[in-house]
C-alpha positions as CSV (number, residue, x, y, z in Angstrom):
1,M,0.1,-0.1,0.1
2,K,2.4,2.4,1.0
3,K,4.4,1.5,-2.1
4,L,1.0,2.6,-4.1
5,S,0.8,6.1,-2.5
6,V,4.2,6.6,-3.7
7,I,3.7,5.9,-7.3
8,L,0.7,7.9,-7.3
9,S,2.3,10.9,-5.9
10,L,5.0,10.9,-8.4
11,A,2.5,10.3,-10.9
12,V,0.8,13.4,-9.8
13,M,4.1,15.5,-10.1
14,V,4.6,14.6,-13.4
15,M,0.9,15.6,-14.5
16,L,1.6,19.3,-12.8
17,P,2.2,21.8,-15.2
18,G,4.7,23.8,-12.9
19,F,6.7,20.4,-12.1
20,A,6.9,19.8,-15.9
21,N,8.1,23.2,-16.5
22,A,10.5,23.0,-13.7
23,Q,12.2,20.1,-15.1
24,E,12.3,21.9,-18.9
25,S,13.7,25.0,-16.9
26,T,16.8,23.6,-16.1
27,G,18.2,22.8,-19.1
28,P,21.5,21.0,-20.8
29,D,23.7,23.7,-19.4
30,T,22.7,22.5,-15.8
31,T,23.4,18.7,-16.5
32,G,27.3,18.9,-17.4
33,Y,26.2,19.7,-21.3
34,N,26.9,22.7,-23.3
35,P,23.8,24.1,-24.8
36,L,26.2,25.6,-27.9
37,S,27.2,22.0,-28.9
38,I,25.4,20.5,-31.9
39,R,26.9,17.4,-30.3
40,P,26.9,17.9,-26.7
41,I,29.8,15.8,-24.2
42,H,29.3,15.7,-20.9
43,E,31.6,17.5,-19.0
44,S,33.0,14.7,-17.2
45,D,33.8,13.3,-20.4
46,I,36.3,16.0,-21.4
47,M,39.5,15.3,-21.3
48,Y,41.1,18.2,-22.8
49,K,39.8,21.4,-24.1
50,K,40.9,24.8,-26.2
51,G,39.2,27.8,-27.5
52,L,39.9,28.4,-30.6
53,L,38.9,31.8,-33.2
54,R,39.5,31.2,-36.7
55,A,39.2,33.6,-39.8
56,I,37.5,32.9,-42.8
57,D,38.3,34.7,-46.1
58,L,35.4,33.6,-48.6
59,R,37.5,34.9,-51.7
60,E,39.7,32.3,-51.2
61,K,39.8,29.2,-53.7
62,Q,38.7,26.6,-51.2
63,N,36.0,28.8,-49.8
64,Q,34.3,29.5,-52.8
65,P,31.7,26.9,-52.5
66,L,30.5,29.0,-49.8
67,F,30.4,31.6,-51.4
68,S,28.8,30.8,-54.9
69,K,26.8,33.5,-56.7
70,N,23.2,34.1,-55.3
71,R,23.5,31.3,-52.7
72,E,26.8,33.3,-50.4
73,I,26.3,32.2,-46.8
74,S,26.5,36.0,-45.7
75,R,23.7,36.7,-47.9
76,L,21.5,33.7,-46.4
77,L,22.9,34.7,-43.1
78,V,21.3,38.6,-43.7
79,D,18.4,37.6,-45.3
80,A,17.3,35.4,-42.2
81,V,17.7,38.4,-39.8
82,M,15.7,40.5,-42.3
83,A,12.9,37.3,-42.5
84,G,13.6,37.3,-38.4
85,E,14.2,33.3,-38.7
86,I,17.4,33.7,-36.2
87,I,18.7,36.1,-33.8
88,P,21.9,38.2,-34.3
89,Y,24.1,38.7,-31.2
90,F,26.5,41.3,-30.5
91,N,29.4,39.5,-30.4
92,D,30.7,35.6,-30.3
93,S,29.8,35.2,-26.4
94,L,26.1,35.4,-27.6
95,N,25.1,36.3,-23.9
96,Y,25.7,40.0,-23.5
97,G,26.6,42.9,-25.3
98,T,26.0,46.8,-25.1
99,Y,22.8,46.7,-26.8
100,N,20.8,45.0,-24.5
101,G,21.2,42.6,-21.2
102,N,20.9,39.2,-23.4
103,G,23.3,40.7,-26.2
104,Q,20.7,39.9,-29.2
105,L,20.4,42.7,-31.8
106,T,17.1,43.9,-33.3
107,I,16.7,44.2,-36.9
108,D,16.8,47.7,-36.6
109,E,20.3,47.6,-35.0
110,F,21.4,44.9,-37.0
111,K,20.6,47.3,-40.2
112,Q,22.3,50.1,-38.2
113,K,25.6,48.0,-37.9
114,M,25.4,47.2,-42.2
115,L,25.0,50.7,-42.6
116,I,28.2,52.1,-45.0
117,P,30.5,54.4,-43.0
118,S,30.7,57.9,-44.2
119,D,32.7,61.4,-43.7
120,V,29.3,63.7,-45.0
121,A,26.3,63.7,-42.2
122,P,23.1,63.0,-44.1
123,L,20.9,66.5,-44.5
124,S,18.1,67.0,-42.2
125,K,14.9,67.2,-43.4
126,E,15.1,70.8,-43.0
127,E,18.3,71.3,-44.9
128,I,16.8,69.6,-47.7
129,E,13.7,71.5,-47.7
130,I,15.6,74.9,-48.1
131,A,18.5,73.3,-50.5
132,L,15.1,72.7,-52.6
133,A,13.4,76.0,-52.2
134,N,16.7,77.5,-53.6
135,G,16.3,76.0,-56.3
136,D,19.2,73.2,-55.8
137,S,17.3,69.8,-56.6
138,S,21.1,68.0,-56.4
139,V,20.3,67.3,-52.9
140,L,17.5,64.4,-54.2
141,Q,20.6,62.5,-55.9
142,Q,22.1,61.7,-52.2
143,G,18.9,59.1,-51.7
144,G,18.7,57.2,-48.6
145,P,21.6,55.6,-46.5
146,E,23.4,52.7,-48.4
147,Y,24.1,49.7,-46.9
148,F,27.0,46.8,-47.6
149,F,25.7,43.8,-49.8
150,A,25.4,40.3,-48.5
151,T,28.7,40.2,-51.3
152,D,30.9,42.5,-49.6
153,L,30.7,40.6,-46.4
154,Y,34.0,38.2,-47.4
155,Q,35.5,38.1,-43.9
156,M,33.9,35.7,-41.1
157,Q,35.0,34.2,-37.9
158,I,34.1,30.8,-36.3
159,S,34.4,30.3,-32.7
160,E,35.1,26.8,-31.7
161,D,36.4,24.6,-28.7
162,L,38.9,21.5,-29.6
163,I,37.5,19.1,-27.1
164,F,39.2,15.6,-26.5
165,D,36.1,13.0,-25.9
166,K,37.7,10.3,-23.4
167,Q,34.5,8.5,-23.8
168,R,34.6,7.9,-27.5
169,S,38.6,7.9,-27.2
170,R,38.4,11.0,-30.6
171,M,38.7,14.8,-31.0
172,Y,36.0,17.2,-32.0
173,Y,35.7,20.4,-33.3
174,D,33.1,22.3,-31.7
175,I,31.7,25.1,-33.5
176,H,29.8,27.7,-31.4
177,A,29.1,30.9,-33.1
178,I,29.9,32.1,-36.4
179,T,30.3,35.7,-37.0
180,I,30.3,38.1,-40.1
181,L,32.8,41.1,-40.4
182,I,33.2,44.2,-42.9
183,P,36.3,43.7,-44.4
184,S,39.1,45.8,-43.1
185,D,40.4,46.1,-46.9
186,H,36.9,47.0,-48.4
187,P,37.0,50.1,-50.4
188,S,33.5,51.5,-48.6
189,N,35.3,50.7,-45.1
190,I,36.7,54.1,-44.3
191,K,38.0,53.0,-40.5
192,G,40.5,50.6,-41.9
193,I,40.0,47.7,-39.8
194,E,37.4,44.5,-39.3
195,I,34.5,45.6,-38.1
196,P,31.7,42.8,-36.4
197,I,28.3,42.9,-37.7
198,A,26.8,40.2,-36.0
199,S,27.6,36.6,-34.3
200,F,25.0,33.5,-34.5
201,K,24.5,30.5,-32.7
202,Y,26.0,28.1,-34.8
203,V,23.4,25.2,-33.7
204,E,20.5,27.7,-34.2
205,L,21.9,28.0,-37.6
206,V,21.7,24.5,-38.1
207,E,18.4,23.7,-36.5
208,K,16.7,26.8,-38.1
209,L,18.7,27.8,-41.6
210,F,20.7,25.1,-42.9
211,K,18.8,22.2,-42.6
212,D,16.8,21.2,-45.0
213,N,17.3,24.5,-47.2
214,P,17.4,24.5,-50.6
215,K,19.8,27.9,-50.4
216,A,22.0,26.3,-47.8
217,I,24.7,25.0,-50.2
218,W,28.3,24.2,-49.9
219,Y,28.4,24.2,-53.8
220,N,30.4,21.3,-55.4
221,P,33.0,23.0,-58.5
222,Q,33.6,19.4,-59.6
223,N,30.2,17.7,-59.8
224,D,26.8,19.8,-59.9
225,E,25.2,16.3,-58.4
226,S,27.1,16.4,-55.3
227,H,26.8,19.7,-53.7
228,K,26.3,19.5,-49.9
229,N,24.4,21.1,-47.0
230,L,26.4,23.7,-45.2
231,A,25.9,21.9,-42.0
232,D,27.4,18.9,-43.8
233,A,30.4,21.2,-45.0
234,F,31.1,22.4,-41.8
235,E,30.8,18.8,-40.2
236,L,33.4,17.8,-42.8
237,R,35.6,21.0,-42.4
238,L,35.2,21.9,-46.2
239,F,36.9,25.4,-45.4
240,S,40.1,26.8,-45.2
241,S,40.9,28.6,-42.3
242,Y,43.7,30.2,-39.6
243,I,43.7,30.5,-36.2
244,I,44.0,34.2,-35.2
245,K,43.3,33.2,-31.2
246,V,44.1,30.4,-28.9
247,S,42.4,30.5,-25.2
248,N,44.7,32.8,-22.7
249,P,44.6,34.4,-19.6
250,K,44.5,37.8,-21.3
251,D,42.0,37.0,-24.3
252,A,44.9,38.0,-26.5
253,Y,44.8,37.4,-30.0
254,L,48.3,35.9,-31.5
255,V,49.2,38.7,-33.5
256,D,48.8,41.3,-30.5
257,I,50.7,38.6,-28.3
258,Y,53.7,39.4,-30.9
259,G,53.5,43.1,-30.3
260,G,50.9,43.6,-33.6
261,D,53.6,42.2,-35.7
262,Q,51.5,40.5,-38.9
263,F,54.1,38.2,-40.0
264,R,54.7,37.0,-36.9
265,G,51.2,37.0,-36.1
266,I,50.6,34.8,-39.2
267,M,53.6,32.2,-37.9
268,A,52.3,32.2,-34.7
269,S,48.8,30.8,-36.3
270,Q,50.5,27.9,-38.2
271,W,52.1,27.3,-35.1
272,A,49.6,27.2,-32.8
273,A,47.5,24.7,-35.5
274,F,50.7,22.4,-35.7
275,E,50.7,22.3,-31.7
276,L,47.5,20.9,-31.8
277,L,47.8,18.6,-34.2
278,E,50.6,17.3,-32.0
279,Y,49.0,17.2,-29.2
280,E,46.2,15.1,-30.8
281,H,48.7,13.0,-32.3
282,N,50.8,12.5,-28.9
283,L,47.5,11.1,-27.3
284,W,48.2,8.0,-29.6
285,E,51.8,7.3,-28.5
286,F,50.8,6.5,-25.2
């Protein structure tokens, strides 16, 4: 009889809405799993982890399948934001920023970051009216604000963890965020530095934007019948990139660690990649 009472009590608790919501609210992040992971690995199974930040130039030959005409990954991201399908974030931490408490950008804030910088201040409504009253119609040629096209956004960054899963005895690249930037060398970028526009949760991109989307294509230049979905392309690491930051106490970029010397920064990037490869190799030596 006592056992029956316990079973009935548990059944009632599960049926109560409040109890169910409490269970759901805990989420995977309170049980040792990273909610940003596509294939979460329990923290107790992680023997080694290193945070990496990679830069991708979509103009490179190996990356052109990500930037094929009318299917550019940057176009896909921008269009999805404007349609309200995915959430843009202020930076790749994905949880804080200067815009609001949760780090999310509104569509208007996103559009503002897409504006082409200009040294010329836009005319006010009053100034336009005065110019027209004086017979100067040239002010009408200024038009509205100008924005960068998706094809102008050929620089991206990938934030990820390199993880060794001791349960499966293998190394994983666990992508957390993708960031699109205004390139430093773009002719319309008067600031001359890379300007982040927005970051996106990779897990959200895969679930809401990439899967079963005919526009989310990695274009196979060798075979038109073998294009891949972007989720598969990233999983297979079908892109060229270089490391610009490895997690460190000062959260410094490699180039900054070497005093801003670009050449030494490039060498440090190659050396960091070699060290990570060597570490994985040594795991199998012992």
